[in-house]
PyMOL commands that place a pseudoatom at each C-alpha (Angstrom):
pseudoatom trace, name=CA, resn=MET, resi=1, chain=A, elem=C, hetatm=0, pos=[-2.565, 42.661, -12.161]
pseudoatom trace, name=CA, resn=ASP, resi=2, chain=A, elem=C, hetatm=0, pos=[-1.142, 45.657, -10.236]
pseudoatom trace, name=CA, resn=ARG, resi=3, chain=A, elem=C, hetatm=0, pos=[-1.338, 43.646, -7.036]
pseudoatom trace, name=CA, resn=MET, resi=4, chain=A, elem=C, hetatm=0, pos=[0.651, 40.802, -8.626]
pseudoatom trace, name=CA, resn=LYS, resi=5, chain=A, elem=C, hetatm=0, pos=[3.239, 43.277, -9.933]
pseudoatom trace, name=CA, resn=SER, resi=6, chain=A, elem=C, hetatm=0, pos=[3.556, 44.842, -6.470]
pseudoatom trace, name=CA, resn=LEU, resi=7, chain=A, elem=C, hetatm=0, pos=[3.946, 41.409, -4.893]
pseudoatom trace, name=CA, resn=ILE, resi=8, chain=A, elem=C, hetatm=0, pos=[6.700, 40.422, -7.337]
pseudoatom trace, name=CA, resn=THR, resi=9, chain=A, elem=C, hetatm=0, pos=[8.489, 43.746, -6.767]
pseudoatom trace, name=CA, resn=ALA, resi=10, chain=A, elem=C, hetatm=0, pos=[8.273, 43.311, -2.985]
pseudoatom trace, name=CA, resn=LEU, resi=11, chain=A, elem=C, hetatm=0, pos=[9.550, 39.727, -3.261]
pseudoatom trace, name=CA, resn=PHE, resi=12, chain=A, elem=C, hetatm=0, pos=[12.436, 40.890, -5.457]
pseudoatom trace, name=CA, resn=ILE, resi=13, chain=A, elem=C, hetatm=0, pos=[13.344, 43.626, -2.962]
pseudoatom trace, name=CA, resn=LEU, resi=14, chain=A, elem=C, hetatm=0, pos=[13.134, 41.137, -0.097]
pseudoatom trace, name=CA, resn=ILE, resi=15, chain=A, elem=C, hetatm=0, pos=[15.493, 38.743, -1.908]
pseudoatom trace, name=CA, resn=LEU, resi=16, chain=A, elem=C, hetatm=0, pos=[17.938, 41.594, -2.586]
pseudoatom trace, name=CA, resn=LEU, resi=17, chain=A, elem=C, hetatm=0, pos=[17.822, 42.649, 1.078]
pseudoatom trace, name=CA, resn=MET, resi=18, chain=A, elem=C, hetatm=0, pos=[18.432, 39.057, 2.189]
pseudoatom trace, name=CA, resn=LEU, resi=19, chain=A, elem=C, hetatm=0, pos=[21.416, 38.779, -0.174]
pseudoatom trace, name=CA, resn=ALA, resi=20, chain=A, elem=C, hetatm=0, pos=[22.799, 42.077, 1.119]
pseudoatom trace, name=CA, resn=ALA, resi=21, chain=A, elem=C, hetatm=0, pos=[22.388, 40.912, 4.732]
pseudoatom trace, name=CA, resn=TRP, resi=22, chain=A, elem=C, hetatm=0, pos=[24.110, 37.620, 3.913]
pseudoatom trace, name=CA, resn=GLN, resi=23, chain=A, elem=C, hetatm=0, pos=[27.048, 39.447, 2.269]
pseudoatom trace, name=CA, resn=LEU, resi=24, chain=A, elem=C, hetatm=0, pos=[27.349, 41.851, 5.202]
pseudoatom trace, name=CA, resn=GLY, resi=25, chain=A, elem=C, hetatm=0, pos=[27.228, 38.883, 7.567]
pseudoatom trace, name=CA, resn=GLN, resi=26, chain=A, elem=C, hetatm=0, pos=[30.068, 37.190, 5.685]
pseudoatom trace, name=CA, resn=ALA, resi=27, chain=A, elem=C, hetatm=0, pos=[32.127, 40.386, 5.802]
pseudoatom trace, name=CA, resn=GLY, resi=28, chain=A, elem=C, hetatm=0, pos=[31.391, 40.702, 9.520]
pseudoatom trace, name=CA, resn=LEU, resi=29, chain=A, elem=C, hetatm=0, pos=[32.444, 37.099, 10.098]
pseudoatom trace, name=CA, resn=LEU, resi=30, chain=A, elem=C, hetatm=0, pos=[35.713, 37.701, 8.277]
pseudoatom trace, name=CA, resn=ALA, resi=31, chain=A, elem=C, hetatm=0, pos=[36.356, 40.843, 10.339]
pseudoatom trace, name=CA, resn=ALA, resi=32, chain=A, elem=C, hetatm=0, pos=[35.536, 38.956, 13.546]
pseudoatom trace, name=CA, resn=LYS, resi=33, chain=A, elem=C, hetatm=0, pos=[38.011, 36.194, 12.643]
pseudoatom trace, name=CA, resn=ALA, resi=34, chain=A, elem=C, hetatm=0, pos=[40.707, 38.757, 11.858]
pseudoatom trace, name=CA, resn=TRP, resi=35, chain=A, elem=C, hetatm=0, pos=[40.102, 40.406, 15.225]
pseudoatom trace, name=CA, resn=ALA, resi=36, chain=A, elem=C, hetatm=0, pos=[39.861, 37.194, 17.285]
pseudoatom trace, name=CA, resn=ALA, resi=37, chain=A, elem=C, hetatm=0, pos=[42.666, 35.138, 15.702]
pseudoatom trace, name=CA, resn=PRO, resi=38, chain=A, elem=C, hetatm=0, pos=[45.631, 37.046, 17.202]
pseudoatom trace, name=CA, resn=ILE, resi=39, chain=A, elem=C, hetatm=0, pos=[44.037, 36.929, 20.654]
pseudoatom trace, name=CA, resn=LEU, resi=40, chain=A, elem=C, hetatm=0, pos=[43.396, 33.179, 20.417]
pseudoatom trace, name=CA, resn=ILE, resi=41, chain=A, elem=C, hetatm=0, pos=[46.903, 32.535, 19.057]
pseudoatom trace, name=CA, resn=GLU, resi=42, chain=A, elem=C, hetatm=0, pos=[48.481, 34.462, 21.941]
pseudoatom trace, name=CA, resn=GLN, resi=43, chain=A, elem=C, hetatm=0, pos=[46.368, 32.541, 24.464]
pseudoatom trace, name=CA, resn=ALA, resi=44, chain=A, elem=C, hetatm=0, pos=[47.405, 29.248, 22.830]
pseudoatom trace, name=CA, resn=TRP, resi=45, chain=A, elem=C, hetatm=0, pos=[51.073, 30.297, 23.062]
pseudoatom trace, name=CA, resn=GLU, resi=46, chain=A, elem=C, hetatm=0, pos=[50.730, 31.133, 26.756]
pseudoatom trace, name=CA, resn=LYS, resi=47, chain=A, elem=C, hetatm=0, pos=[48.929, 27.867, 27.532]
pseudoatom trace, name=CA, resn=GLY, resi=48, chain=A, elem=C, hetatm=0, pos=[51.526, 25.899, 25.555]
pseudoatom trace, name=CA, resn=GLU, resi=49, chain=A, elem=C, hetatm=0, pos=[54.312, 27.562, 27.532]
pseudoatom trace, name=CA, resn=GLU, resi=50, chain=A, elem=C, hetatm=0, pos=[52.573, 26.618, 30.792]
pseudoatom trace, name=CA, resn=THR, resi=51, chain=A, elem=C, hetatm=0, pos=[51.912, 22.986, 29.872]
pseudoatom trace, name=CA, resn=GLY, resi=52, chain=A, elem=C, hetatm=0, pos=[54.851, 22.282, 27.568]
pseudoatom trace, name=CA, resn=LEU, resi=53, chain=A, elem=C, hetatm=0, pos=[52.454, 20.885, 24.977]
pseudoatom trace, name=CA, resn=PRO, resi=54, chain=A, elem=C, hetatm=0, pos=[51.462, 22.374, 21.617]
pseudoatom trace, name=CA, resn=GLU, resi=55, chain=A, elem=C, hetatm=0, pos=[48.126, 24.126, 21.943]
pseudoatom trace, name=CA, resn=LYS, resi=56, chain=A, elem=C, hetatm=0, pos=[45.756, 24.854, 19.053]
pseudoatom trace, name=CA, resn=PRO, resi=57, chain=A, elem=C, hetatm=0, pos=[44.309, 28.381, 19.018]
pseudoatom trace, name=CA, resn=TRP, resi=58, chain=A, elem=C, hetatm=0, pos=[40.901, 26.957, 18.024]
pseudoatom trace, name=CA, resn=SER, resi=59, chain=A, elem=C, hetatm=0, pos=[39.684, 23.380, 17.851]
pseudoatom trace, name=CA, resn=TRP, resi=60, chain=A, elem=C, hetatm=0, pos=[39.753, 23.018, 14.051]
pseudoatom trace, name=CA, resn=SER, resi=61, chain=A, elem=C, hetatm=0, pos=[43.154, 24.668, 13.634]
pseudoatom trace, name=CA, resn=ASP, resi=62, chain=A, elem=C, hetatm=0, pos=[45.871, 22.615, 11.944]
pseudoatom trace, name=CA, resn=SER, resi=63, chain=A, elem=C, hetatm=0, pos=[48.580, 24.853, 13.380]
pseudoatom trace, name=CA, resn=THR, resi=64, chain=A, elem=C, hetatm=0, pos=[49.978, 25.813, 16.750]
pseudoatom trace, name=CA, resn=PRO, resi=65, chain=A, elem=C, hetatm=0, pos=[52.076, 28.780, 17.857]
pseudoatom trace, name=CA, resn=THR, resi=66, chain=A, elem=C, hetatm=0, pos=[55.679, 27.658, 17.668]
pseudoatom trace, name=CA, resn=ALA, resi=67, chain=A, elem=C, hetatm=0, pos=[57.590, 30.857, 18.448]
pseudoatom trace, name=CA, resn=LYS, resi=68, chain=A, elem=C, hetatm=0, pos=[57.216, 34.390, 19.735]
pseudoatom trace, name=CA, resn=MET, resi=69, chain=A, elem=C, hetatm=0, pos=[59.074, 37.172, 17.929]
pseudoatom trace, name=CA, resn=VAL, resi=70, chain=A, elem=C, hetatm=0, pos=[59.579, 40.533, 19.624]
pseudoatom trace, name=CA, resn=VAL, resi=71, chain=A, elem=C, hetatm=0, pos=[61.037, 43.628, 17.942]
pseudoatom trace, name=CA, resn=PRO, resi=72, chain=A, elem=C, hetatm=0, pos=[61.506, 45.999, 20.878]
pseudoatom trace, name=CA, resn=GLY, resi=73, chain=A, elem=C, hetatm=0, pos=[62.632, 48.992, 18.816]
pseudoatom trace, name=CA, resn=LEU, resi=74, chain=A, elem=C, hetatm=0, pos=[59.339, 48.966, 16.892]
pseudoatom trace, name=CA, resn=ASN, resi=75, chain=A, elem=C, hetatm=0, pos=[57.103, 47.714, 19.741]
pseudoatom trace, name=CA, resn=ILE, resi=76, chain=A, elem=C, hetatm=0, pos=[56.157, 44.649, 17.662]
pseudoatom trace, name=CA, resn=THR, resi=77, chain=A, elem=C, hetatm=0, pos=[55.193, 41.180, 18.895]
pseudoatom trace, name=CA, resn=ARG, resi=78, chain=A, elem=C, hetatm=0, pos=[54.260, 38.385, 16.496]
pseudoatom trace, name=CA, resn=PHE, resi=79, chain=A, elem=C, hetatm=0, pos=[53.429, 34.771, 17.182]
pseudoatom trace, name=CA, resn=VAL, resi=80, chain=A, elem=C, hetatm=0, pos=[54.885, 32.380, 14.620]
pseudoatom trace, name=CA, resn=LEU, resi=81, chain=A, elem=C, hetatm=0, pos=[52.786, 29.422, 13.527]
pseudoatom trace, name=CA, resn=SER, resi=82, chain=A, elem=C, hetatm=0, pos=[53.770, 25.883, 12.643]
pseudoatom trace, name=CA, resn=GLY, resi=83, chain=A, elem=C, hetatm=0, pos=[52.915, 24.580, 9.204]
pseudoatom trace, name=CA, resn=ASP, resi=84, chain=A, elem=C, hetatm=0, pos=[54.416, 26.585, 6.375]
pseudoatom trace, name=CA, resn=ASN, resi=85, chain=A, elem=C, hetatm=0, pos=[51.354, 26.793, 4.126]
pseudoatom trace, name=CA, resn=MET, resi=86, chain=A, elem=C, hetatm=0, pos=[49.243, 29.609, 2.751]
pseudoatom trace, name=CA, resn=ARG, resi=87, chain=A, elem=C, hetatm=0, pos=[46.285, 28.790, 4.985]
pseudoatom trace, name=CA, resn=ASN, resi=88, chain=A, elem=C, hetatm=0, pos=[48.353, 29.304, 8.136]
pseudoatom trace, name=CA, resn=LEU, resi=89, chain=A, elem=C, hetatm=0, pos=[50.071, 32.346, 6.651]
pseudoatom trace, name=CA, resn=ALA, resi=90, chain=A, elem=C, hetatm=0, pos=[46.706, 34.117, 6.725]
pseudoatom trace, name=CA, resn=PHE, resi=91, chain=A, elem=C, hetatm=0, pos=[46.820, 34.098, 10.547]
pseudoatom trace, name=CA, resn=GLY, resi=92, chain=A, elem=C, hetatm=0, pos=[50.468, 34.965, 11.171]
pseudoatom trace, name=CA, resn=PRO, resi=93, chain=A, elem=C, hetatm=0, pos=[54.066, 34.378, 10.163]
pseudoatom trace, name=CA, resn=VAL, resi=94, chain=A, elem=C, hetatm=0, pos=[55.067, 30.765, 9.564]
pseudoatom trace, name=CA, resn=LEU, resi=95, chain=A, elem=C, hetatm=0, pos=[58.371, 28.992, 10.197]
pseudoatom trace, name=CA, resn=GLN, resi=96, chain=A, elem=C, hetatm=0, pos=[60.318, 26.865, 7.756]
pseudoatom trace, name=CA, resn=ARG, resi=97, chain=A, elem=C, hetatm=0, pos=[63.608, 25.248, 8.766]
pseudoatom trace, name=CA, resn=THR, resi=98, chain=A, elem=C, hetatm=0, pos=[66.277, 24.887, 6.099]
pseudoatom trace, name=CA, resn=GLY, resi=99, chain=A, elem=C, hetatm=0, pos=[69.455, 23.252, 7.334]
pseudoatom trace, name=CA, resn=SER, resi=100, chain=A, elem=C, hetatm=0, pos=[70.641, 25.248, 10.335]
pseudoatom trace, name=CA, resn=SER, resi=101, chain=A, elem=C, hetatm=0, pos=[68.693, 28.317, 9.213]
pseudoatom trace, name=CA, resn=LYS, resi=102, chain=A, elem=C, hetatm=0, pos=[65.193, 29.436, 10.086]
pseudoatom trace, name=CA, resn=VAL, resi=103, chain=A, elem=C, hetatm=0, pos=[63.052, 31.223, 7.541]
pseudoatom trace, name=CA, resn=LEU, resi=104, chain=A, elem=C, hetatm=0, pos=[59.953, 33.122, 8.648]
pseudoatom trace, name=CA, resn=PHE, resi=105, chain=A, elem=C, hetatm=0, pos=[57.411, 34.062, 5.992]
pseudoatom trace, name=CA, resn=GLY, resi=106, chain=A, elem=C, hetatm=0, pos=[54.710, 36.679, 6.538]
pseudoatom trace, name=CA, resn=HIS, resi=107, chain=A, elem=C, hetatm=0, pos=[52.382, 38.901, 4.531]
pseudoatom trace, name=CA, resn=ARG, resi=108, chain=A, elem=C, hetatm=0, pos=[53.716, 42.353, 3.598]
pseudoatom trace, name=CA, resn=ASP, resi=109, chain=A, elem=C, hetatm=0, pos=[50.414, 44.083, 4.312]
pseudoatom trace, name=CA, resn=THR, resi=110, chain=A, elem=C, hetatm=0, pos=[49.744, 42.589, 7.758]
pseudoatom trace, name=CA, resn=HIS, resi=111, chain=A, elem=C, hetatm=0, pos=[52.134, 40.610, 9.984]
pseudoatom trace, name=CA, resn=PHE, resi=112, chain=A, elem=C, hetatm=0, pos=[55.373, 41.627, 8.235]
pseudoatom trace, name=CA, resn=ARG, resi=113, chain=A, elem=C, hetatm=0, pos=[54.448, 45.197, 7.334]
pseudoatom trace, name=CA, resn=PHE, resi=114, chain=A, elem=C, hetatm=0, pos=[57.073, 46.343, 9.842]
pseudoatom trace, name=CA, resn=LEU, resi=115, chain=A, elem=C, hetatm=0, pos=[59.959, 44.786, 7.880]
pseudoatom trace, name=CA, resn=GLU, resi=116, chain=A, elem=C, hetatm=0, pos=[60.322, 47.915, 5.784]
pseudoatom trace, name=CA, resn=TYR, resi=117, chain=A, elem=C, hetatm=0, pos=[61.368, 49.753, 8.976]
pseudoatom trace, name=CA, resn=LEU, resi=118, chain=A, elem=C, hetatm=0, pos=[64.022, 47.271, 10.135]
pseudoatom trace, name=CA, resn=LYS, resi=119, chain=A, elem=C, hetatm=0, pos=[67.556, 48.534, 9.517]
pseudoatom trace, name=CA, resn=VAL, resi=120, chain=A, elem=C, hetatm=0, pos=[70.986, 46.927, 9.690]
pseudoatom trace, name=CA, resn=GLY, resi=121, chain=A, elem=C, hetatm=0, pos=[71.987, 46.790, 13.368]
pseudoatom trace, name=CA, resn=ASP, resi=122, chain=A, elem=C, hetatm=0, pos=[68.404, 46.519, 14.673]
pseudoatom trace, name=CA, resn=SER, resi=123, chain=A, elem=C, hetatm=0, pos=[67.644, 43.551, 16.900]
pseudoatom trace, name=CA, resn=LEU, resi=124, chain=A, elem=C, hetatm=0, pos=[64.781, 41.217, 17.687]
pseudoatom trace, name=CA, resn=SER, resi=125, chain=A, elem=C, hetatm=0, pos=[64.278, 38.195, 19.877]
pseudoatom trace, name=CA, resn=LEU, resi=126, chain=A, elem=C, hetatm=0, pos=[62.855, 34.868, 18.829]
pseudoatom trace, name=CA, resn=GLU, resi=127, chain=A, elem=C, hetatm=0, pos=[61.605, 32.548, 21.547]
pseudoatom trace, name=CA, resn=GLU, resi=128, chain=A, elem=C, hetatm=0, pos=[60.735, 29.077, 20.333]
pseudoatom trace, name=CA, resn=THR, resi=129, chain=A, elem=C, hetatm=0, pos=[58.423, 26.829, 22.322]
pseudoatom trace, name=CA, resn=MET, resi=130, chain=A, elem=C, hetatm=0, pos=[59.870, 25.937, 25.724]
pseudoatom trace, name=CA, resn=GLU, resi=131, chain=A, elem=C, hetatm=0, pos=[63.198, 27.653, 24.974]
pseudoatom trace, name=CA, resn=ASP, resi=132, chain=A, elem=C, hetatm=0, pos=[64.846, 30.852, 26.114]
pseudoatom trace, name=CA, resn=PRO, resi=133, chain=A, elem=C, hetatm=0, pos=[64.589, 33.860, 23.792]
pseudoatom trace, name=CA, resn=VAL, resi=134, chain=A, elem=C, hetatm=0, pos=[67.481, 34.284, 21.354]
pseudoatom trace, name=CA, resn=ARG, resi=135, chain=A, elem=C, hetatm=0, pos=[68.559, 37.758, 20.293]
pseudoatom trace, name=CA, resn=TRP, resi=136, chain=A, elem=C, hetatm=0, pos=[69.185, 38.314, 16.595]
pseudoatom trace, name=CA, resn=ILE, resi=137, chain=A, elem=C, hetatm=0, pos=[70.812, 41.284, 14.801]
pseudoatom trace, name=CA, resn=VAL, resi=138, chain=A, elem=C, hetatm=0, pos=[69.875, 42.491, 11.312]
pseudoatom trace, name=CA, resn=THR, resi=139, chain=A, elem=C, hetatm=0, pos=[72.950, 42.129, 9.064]
pseudoatom trace, name=CA, resn=GLN, resi=140, chain=A, elem=C, hetatm=0, pos=[71.447, 43.003, 5.677]
pseudoatom trace, name=CA, resn=THR, resi=141, chain=A, elem=C, hetatm=0, pos=[68.281, 43.470, 3.681]
pseudoatom trace, name=CA, resn=ASP, resi=142, chain=A, elem=C, hetatm=0, pos=[67.754, 42.430, 0.066]
pseudoatom trace, name=CA, resn=THR, resi=143, chain=A, elem=C, hetatm=0, pos=[65.117, 42.584, -2.622]
pseudoatom trace, name=CA, resn=LEU, resi=144, chain=A, elem=C, hetatm=0, pos=[65.195, 39.421, -4.728]
pseudoatom trace, name=CA, resn=LYS, resi=145, chain=A, elem=C, hetatm=0, pos=[63.178, 37.688, -7.410]
pseudoatom trace, name=CA, resn=ALA, resi=146, chain=A, elem=C, hetatm=0, pos=[61.136, 34.943, -5.734]
pseudoatom trace, name=CA, resn=GLY, resi=147, chain=A, elem=C, hetatm=0, pos=[62.978, 32.277, -7.716]
pseudoatom trace, name=CA, resn=ASN, resi=148, chain=A, elem=C, hetatm=0, pos=[66.356, 33.574, -6.520]
pseudoatom trace, name=CA, resn=LEU, resi=149, chain=A, elem=C, hetatm=0, pos=[65.601, 33.106, -2.816]
pseudoatom trace, name=CA, resn=TYR, resi=150, chain=A, elem=C, hetatm=0, pos=[67.916, 30.313, -1.725]
pseudoatom trace, name=CA, resn=VAL, resi=151, chain=A, elem=C, hetatm=0, pos=[69.241, 29.128, 1.616]
pseudoatom trace, name=CA, resn=PRO, resi=152, chain=A, elem=C, hetatm=0, pos=[71.774, 26.291, 1.328]
pseudoatom trace, name=CA, resn=LYS, resi=153, chain=A, elem=C, hetatm=0, pos=[70.661, 23.284, 3.374]
pseudoatom trace, name=CA, resn=GLU, resi=154, chain=A, elem=C, hetatm=0, pos=[74.286, 22.258, 3.932]
pseudoatom trace, name=CA, resn=SER, resi=155, chain=A, elem=C, hetatm=0, pos=[75.233, 25.573, 5.544]
pseudoatom trace, name=CA, resn=THR, resi=156, chain=A, elem=C, hetatm=0, pos=[76.427, 25.287, 9.125]
pseudoatom trace, name=CA, resn=MET, resi=157, chain=A, elem=C, hetatm=0, pos=[75.949, 29.032, 9.610]
pseudoatom trace, name=CA, resn=GLU, resi=158, chain=A, elem=C, hetatm=0, pos=[72.831, 29.664, 11.648]
pseudoatom trace, name=CA, resn=ASN, resi=159, chain=A, elem=C, hetatm=0, pos=[70.751, 32.417, 10.059]
pseudoatom trace, name=CA, resn=LEU, resi=160, chain=A, elem=C, hetatm=0, pos=[67.313, 33.827, 10.566]
pseudoatom trace, name=CA, resn=LEU, resi=161, chain=A, elem=C, hetatm=0, pos=[65.586, 35.173, 7.481]
pseudoatom trace, name=CA, resn=LEU, resi=162, chain=A, elem=C, hetatm=0, pos=[62.381, 37.190, 7.466]
pseudoatom trace, name=CA, resn=VAL, resi=163, chain=A, elem=C, hetatm=0, pos=[60.724, 37.052, 4.037]
pseudoatom trace, name=CA, resn=THR, resi=164, chain=A, elem=C, hetatm=0, pos=[57.743, 38.904, 2.618]
pseudoatom trace, name=CA, resn=CYS, resi=165, chain=A, elem=C, hetatm=0, pos=[56.458, 40.020, -0.757]
pseudoatom trace, name=CA, resn=TYR, resi=166, chain=A, elem=C, hetatm=0, pos=[57.681, 43.321, -2.144]
pseudoatom trace, name=CA, resn=PRO, resi=167, chain=A, elem=C, hetatm=0, pos=[57.042, 46.200, -2.749]
pseudoatom trace, name=CA, resn=PHE, resi=168, chain=A, elem=C, hetatm=0, pos=[55.361, 47.292, 0.460]
pseudoatom trace, name=CA, resn=GLY, resi=169, chain=A, elem=C, hetatm=0, pos=[52.023, 49.039, 0.042]
pseudoatom trace, name=CA, resn=ASP, resi=170, chain=A, elem=C, hetatm=0, pos=[51.492, 47.686, -3.467]
pseudoatom trace, name=CA, resn=LEU, resi=171, chain=A, elem=C, hetatm=0, pos=[47.876, 46.751, -4.133]
pseudoatom trace, name=CA, resn=ASN, resi=172, chain=A, elem=C, hetatm=0, pos=[48.822, 44.145, -6.732]
pseudoatom trace, name=CA, resn=PRO, resi=173, chain=A, elem=C, hetatm=0, pos=[48.822, 40.752, -4.973]
pseudoatom trace, name=CA, resn=GLU, resi=174, chain=A, elem=C, hetatm=0, pos=[50.853, 39.165, -7.794]
pseudoatom trace, name=CA, resn=THR, resi=175, chain=A, elem=C, hetatm=0, pos=[54.524, 39.997, -7.351]
pseudoatom trace, name=CA, resn=ASP, resi=176, chain=A, elem=C, hetatm=0, pos=[57.648, 38.027, -8.039]
pseudoatom trace, name=CA, resn=GLN, resi=177, chain=A, elem=C, hetatm=0, pos=[59.800, 40.125, -5.708]
pseudoatom trace, name=CA, resn=ARG, resi=178, chain=A, elem=C, hetatm=0, pos=[60.655, 39.224, -2.129]
pseudoatom trace, name=CA, resn=TYR, resi=179, chain=A, elem=C, hetatm=0, pos=[62.033, 41.455, 0.591]
pseudoatom trace, name=CA, resn=VAL, resi=180, chain=A, elem=C, hetatm=0, pos=[64.467, 39.523, 2.781]
pseudoatom trace, name=CA, resn=VAL, resi=181, chain=A, elem=C, hetatm=0, pos=[65.892, 40.562, 6.142]
pseudoatom trace, name=CA, resn=TRP, resi=182, chain=A, elem=C, hetatm=0, pos=[68.984, 38.559, 7.120]
pseudoatom trace, name=CA, resn=LEU, resi=183, chain=A, elem=C, hetatm=0, pos=[69.816, 38.214, 10.803]
pseudoatom trace, name=CA, resn=LYS, resi=184, chain=A, elem=C, hetatm=0, pos=[72.587, 36.525, 12.799]
pseudoatom trace, name=CA, resn=ARG, resi=185, chain=A, elem=C, hetatm=0, pos=[72.697, 35.550, 16.458]
pseudoatom trace, name=CA, resn=ALA, resi=186, chain=A, elem=C, hetatm=0, pos=[73.807, 38.397, 18.696]
for i in range(1, 186): cmd.bond("trace and resi %d" % i, "trace and resi %d" % (i + 1))
show_as sticks, trace
zoom trace
């Protein structure tokens, strides 16, 4: 009887250890993806610039790097992805075109964390695939309710908007506020 009890206890401990190893493995895989994704995206951008063809960062990706954003004053470089969906947003900022304006969306706690440091008058460059970089100047920043974010499609004014959730540093993922940086061509 004691032997059976010891065997069951050992089996239970073994199962718990296997579950713990599996969970640690999943966490390690997630960390590895987070580390590797920016490197693979940058390599895909560089290869796309060489060949002139969109290049996927990994074979099963449904997105390609479509622009390179550089904020020299903050020593920031971000690669913007095609496909404005939440899945792509996990790997970097995404681009949405609205009329003559471009809207870049990014997460407040990763790729767009730096937005809180951009001030009116600061500049950045945005280089779209196979084009020369364009310099943009910050003209204003706003905090808006998500439902109040609106860019008229009929506008002929070319704007660049950088949009992220707000407030910065908040642990609550559910927020209806957006921080918007408005830029115009320099």
